[in-house]
C-alpha positions in Angstrom: 4.1 -104.1 -17.5 7.5 -102.5 -17.5 7.8 -98.7 -16.7 9.3 -96.4 -19.3 12.0 -94.0 -18.2 12.4 -90.7 -20.2 15.7 -88.9 -19.8 15.7 -85.1 -20.4 19.0 -83.7 -21.5 20.4 -81.0 -19.3 20.3 -77.5 -20.9 23.1 -75.2 -20.2 22.0 -71.6 -19.4 24.5 -68.9 -20.2 23.9 -65.4 -18.7 25.8 -62.6 -20.3 26.6 -59.6 -18.1 26.2 -56.4 -20.0 28.8 -53.7 -19.3 27.4 -50.8 -17.3 27.9 -47.4 -19.0 28.2 -44.4 -16.8 28.0 -40.7 -17.7 31.2 -38.7 -17.9 29.8 -36.4 -15.3 28.7 -39.1 -12.9 31.6 -38.3 -10.6 29.7 -35.1 -9.6 26.9 -37.1 -8.0 28.6 -40.5 -7.2 30.6 -39.3 -4.2 30.4 -38.9 -0.5 29.9 -35.1 -0.5 27.0 -35.2 -3.0 25.3 -38.1 -1.1 25.6 -36.1 2.2 24.1 -33.0 0.6 21.2 -35.1 -1.0 20.5 -36.8 2.4 20.5 -33.5 4.2 18.2 -31.9 1.7 15.8 -34.9 1.9 15.8 -34.7 5.7 15.0 -30.9 5.6 12.2 -31.4 3.1 10.6 -34.1 5.3 10.8 -31.8 8.3 9.3 -28.9 6.4 6.4 -31.0 5.3 5.8 -32.1 8.9 5.7 -28.4 10.0 2.8 -27.7 7.6 4.5 -24.8 5.8 2.7 -23.1 3.0 3.8 -21.0 0.0 4.5 -17.4 1.2 4.0 -15.7 -2.2 6.7 -13.6 -3.8 9.0 -10.8 -2.7 7.3 -8.4 -5.1 4.0 -9.1 -3.4 5.3 -9.0 0.2 2.8 -6.2 1.0 0.2 -6.9 -1.6 -2.8 -6.7 0.7 -1.9 -3.1 1.7 -0.2 -1.6 -1.4 -2.2 -3.3 -4.1 -5.6 -4.0 -2.6 -6.3 -1.3 0.0 -4.3 1.8 -1.0 -5.0 3.9 -4.1 -1.7 3.5 -6.0 -3.3 1.2 -8.7 -6.7 2.9 -8.8 -6.2 6.7 -8.8 -6.6 8.5 -12.1 -7.7 11.9 -13.4 -9.8 13.2 -16.2 -12.5 11.3 -18.1 -12.1 7.6 -19.2 -14.3 5.2 -21.0 -13.5 1.5 -21.5 -15.5 -0.8 -23.9 -14.9 -4.5 -23.4 -16.1 -7.4 -25.5 -15.6 -11.1 -24.4 -15.7 -13.5 -27.3 -14.7 -16.7 -25.5 -14.2 -18.1 -22.0 -12.0 -21.2 -22.6 -9.7 -20.2 -24.2 -10.2 -16.6 -22.9 -10.3 -14.0 -25.7 -11.2 -10.4 -25.1 -10.9 -7.0 -26.9 -11.0 -3.6 -25.3 -11.1 0.0 -26.5 -10.0 2.7 -24.1 -10.7 6.4 -24.4 -9.3 9.1 -22.1 -9.5 12.9 -21.8 -7.6 15.3 -19.5 -5.2 12.6 -18.2 -1.4 12.9 -18.4 -0.8 9.2 -17.7 -3.3 7.6 -20.1 -3.2 8.0 -23.9 -6.3 9.5 -25.7 -7.0 6.1 -27.3 -5.9 2.6 -26.7 -6.7 -0.8 -28.2 -6.0 -3.9 -26.1 -6.3 -7.6 -27.0 -6.1 -10.5 -24.5 -5.8 -14.3 -25.1 -5.3 -16.9 -22.3 -5.4 -20.6 -21.6 -4.3 -22.6 -18.6 -0.7 -22.6 -19.9 -0.5 -19.4 -22.1 -1.2 -15.7 -21.5 -0.8 -13.1 -24.2 -1.8 -9.5 -24.1 -1.0 -6.5 -26.3 -1.9 -2.8 -26.2 -1.5 -0.2 -29.0 -2.0 3.5 -28.2 -2.7 6.6 -30.2 0.8 7.9 -29.5 2.1 4.9 -31.5 3.5 3.0 -28.5 3.1 -0.7 -28.3 3.3 -3.0 -25.2 3.1 -6.7 -25.2 3.0 -9.4 -22.5 3.6 -13.1 -23.0 3.6 -15.7 -20.3 4.2 -19.4 -20.5 3.5 -22.1 -17.8 6.0 -24.8 -18.4 4.7 -26.8 -15.4 2.3 -26.1 -12.5 5.3 -24.6 -10.6 7.5 -23.0 -13.3 6.3 -19.9 -15.3 8.2 -17.6 -17.7 7.0 -14.1 -18.1 8.0 -11.6 -20.8 7.2 -8.0 -21.4 8.2 -5.7 -24.3 7.5 -2.0 -24.7 8.2 0.1 -27.8 7.7 3.8 -27.5 8.8 6.2 -30.3 9.6 8.8 -27.7 12.3 6.6 -26.2 15.7 5.9 -27.7 15.4 2.1 -27.2 12.8 -0.6 -26.4 12.3 -2.1 -23.0 12.4 -5.9 -22.7 11.8 -7.8 -19.5 12.2 -11.5 -18.9 11.3 -13.3 -15.7 11.4 -16.9 -14.6 9.4 -17.7 -11.5 9.3 -21.0 -9.6 6.7 -21.7 -6.9 7.5 -24.4 -4.4 5.5 -25.9 -1.6 7.0 -23.5 1.0 9.1 -21.1 -1.0 9.2 -18.9 -4.1 12.2 -18.0 -6.3 12.5 -15.7 -9.3 15.1 -14.3 -11.6 14.3 -11.2 -13.7 16.2 -9.4 -16.4 15.4 -5.9 -17.6 16.8 -4.9 -21.1 19.6 -7.5 -21.0 22.2 -7.1 -23.8 25.6 -8.3 -24.8 25.9 -6.1 -27.9 28.4 -3.7 -26.3 31.0 -6.4 -25.8 29.8 -7.2 -22.3 26.7 -7.8 -20.2 24.5 -4.8 -19.6 21.0 -4.3 -18.1 19.4 -4.8 -14.7 19.1 -8.3 -13.2 17.0 -9.1 -10.1 17.0 -12.3 -8.1 14.6 -12.9 -5.2 13.9 -15.8 -2.8 11.1 -16.0 -0.1 11.0 -19.0 2.3 8.4 -19.9 5.0 10.3 -20.8 8.2 7.2 -21.3 10.3 3.5 -21.6 9.4 3.2 -17.8 10.1 6.7 -16.3 9.4 8.4 -15.9 6.1 11.9 -14.5 5.4 13.4 -13.5 2.1 16.0 -11.5 0.3 16.4 -9.8 -3.1 19.6 -8.9 -4.9 20.0 -6.4 -7.8 22.9 -6.1 -10.3 22.8 -3.3 -12.8 25.1 -1.9 -15.5 23.5 0.7 -17.9 26.5 0.7 -20.2 30.0 -0.8 -20.5 31.6 2.5 -19.6 29.8 2.4 -16.2 30.8 0.4 -13.3 28.4 -2.4 -12.1 26.2 -1.5 -9.1 24.7 -4.0 -6.7 22.1 -3.7 -3.9 20.7 -6.2 -1.5 17.4 -6.0 0.4 15.9 -8.2 3.2 12.2 -8.8 3.9 10.0 -10.5 6.4 6.3 -11.3 6.5 4.2 -12.5 9.4 0.6 -13.7 9.0 -1.7 -13.7 12.0 -5.3 -14.9 12.2 -6.9 -11.8 10.6 -3.8 -9.5 10.1 -0.6 -9.5 8.2 2.6 -7.5 8.9 5.6 -7.1 6.6 8.9 -5.2 6.5 11.6 -4.7 3.9 15.1 -3.2 4.4 17.3 -2.0 1.5 21.0 -1.8 2.2 21.2 1.6 0.5 19.2 3.2 3.3 15.5 2.7 2.8 13.0 0.9 5.0 9.4 0.0 4.4 6.8 -1.5 6.7 3.1 -2.3 6.3 0.3 -3.6 8.4 -3.0 -5.0 7.1 -6.0 -6.1 9.1 -9.5 -7.4 8.3 -11.9 -5.5 10.6 -15.0 -7.2 9.4 -16.1 -9.4 6.5 -16.5 -6.3 4.3 -14.0 -3.9 5.8 -10.2 -3.9 5.5 -7.6 -1.4 6.7 -3.9 -1.0 6.1 -0.9 1.2 7.1 2.2 1.6 4.9 5.3 3.5 6.0 8.3 4.3 3.8 11.5 5.8 5.2 14.6 7.1 3.5 17.9 7.6 5.3 20.3 9.8 3.2 23.5 11.6 4.2 22.9 15.3 5.0 25.1 18.3 4.2 28.7 17.8 5.4 28.3 14.0 5.5 31.3 12.2 6.7 32.7 11.4 10.1 30.7 14.3 11.8 27.9 14.5 9.2 24.3 13.8 10.1 21.8 11.7 8.4 18.7 13.2 6.8 15.5 11.2 7.4 12.6 11.4 5.1 9.5 9.3 5.1 5.8 9.0 4.3 3.1 7.2 6.1 -0.2 6.3 4.5 -3.4 5.0 6.1 -6.1 3.4 4.0 -9.4 1.6 4.3 -11.5 -0.5 1.9 -15.2 -1.2 2.1 -16.8 -4.0 0.1 -20.5 -3.6 -0.5 -22.8 -5.8 -2.6 -22.5 -3.7 -5.8 -19.7 -1.3 -5.0 -16.2 -0.9 -3.5 -15.1 2.2 -1.6 -11.4 3.0 -0.9 -10.0 6.0 1.0 -6.6 7.0 2.2 -4.7 9.8 3.8 -0.9 10.3 4.1 1.5 12.4 6.1 2.3 14.5 3.0 -1.1 16.1 3.3 -2.9 14.1 0.5 -6.4 12.7 0.9 -7.9 10.5 -1.8 -11.0 8.4 -2.4 -12.0 6.0 -5.1 -15.6 4.6 -5.5 -16.4 1.8 -7.9 -20.1 1.0 -8.4 -21.8 -1.5 -10.7 -25.0 0.2 -11.7 -26.0 -2.7 -14.0 -24.4 -6.1 -14.9 -22.5 -4.7 -17.9 -21.9 -1.1 -16.6 -19.4 0.0 -13.9 -18.9 3.6 -12.8 -15.7 4.8 -11.1 -15.2 8.1 -9.3 -11.7 9.2 -8.1 -10.7 12.4 -6.2 -7.5 13.5 -4.5 -6.7 16.7 -2.6 -3.2 17.9 -1.7 -3.5 20.2 1.3 0.1 21.4 1.3 0.3 22.2 -2.4 -3.3 23.4 -2.6 -4.0 21.2 -5.7 -6.6 18.6 -6.5 -7.6 16.2 -9.3 -10.8 14.4 -10.2 -11.5 11.4 -12.4 -14.7 9.7 -13.8 -14.7 6.5 -15.7 -17.4 4.3 -17.3 -16.8 0.7 -18.2 -19.1 -1.3 -20.5 -18.6 -5.1 -20.7 -20.3 -7.1 -23.4 -20.5 -10.9 -23.6 -23.0 -13.4 -25.2 -25.4 -15.0 -22.7 -24.2 -18.5 -23.5 -20.7 -17.7 -22.3 -22.0 -17.5 -18.7 -23.3 -21.0 -19.0 -20.0 -22.2 -20.4 -18.1 -20.5 -17.5 -20.2 -22.4 -15.0 -19.3 -25.8 -16.3 -17.3 -28.0 -13.9 -14.4 -28.5 -16.3 -14.0 -24.8 -16.8 -14.2 -23.9 -13.1 -11.6 -26.6 -12.1 -9.1 -25.5 -14.9 -6.0 -23.5 -14.0 -6.3 -19.7 -14.6 -3.9 -18.2 -17.2 -0.4 -17.5 -15.9 -0.9 -13.8 -15.4 
């Protein structure tokens, strides 16, 4: 039997080369200088990861443990106060609050506050009996980038206050740019602009700086200021310092004495030219040192502080029942022979099923609102 041979014709394959299109701005990145900068930054990032650096926080909170947690700056008040809170939802968070005050120069007689928050959005508004309105609105664009806004309208003021802040949180640094009442309506840029940057250089030491540019009106010259800050974290203590080029220095020290006791020291110094300042003029030094302590009990928190200006103050917060919290505040000025007292009652109401919803795994693992 004869074999059959089948011939397959050859097929010509034609490959078309598509022209490569490049961006008109590609020359900014496709060059030796940009490549060197990119390689250097990649090398520094790799070394920073090997060092185990952590995010140091922000410049605004450089001394948060002392100034905002231990000392009484954010807790002292006078007169009588009553807060009624009602929580309607956990995820998303929705809460209403009525506030009543009597005998206080800082708080209005009545205030209504509403709060709404998710993992990406935070909105809060407060309307007072003096017809003033304050609103906050924050948006989390990504887990690292957050935009914060604040608007305040007061009929007693000639103009409203607007604040816009953009904050970026990196693995080992934090950067923010803030603008207070920015405007271009006068034919130029006016307002206050603040930029800050805080970087971890070692697992314990962080260094940063903050710059301020302000111009109230076009007929005024711009003013600038620069400050430097440092923060060192020990095993159970934190020390921080901040220096402003205009002549002020602040230092703080926080230490955890026990699991329930914290102590802190804050020192603020001002260096101003004295009379006859000049070549032979002296420098007038002014300063205040404050020492505070905080006790955490099972159902109460006790704070006390004393400063070099002769003031002694205490604040006691006690939860007498799950929905009821009592707060007592007192301050005595030994040099001026004055005093002030404050008593507050806070009532919180929420349906029982909200506690079960809050304990669900999906709600506990969710990101908190970008406050």
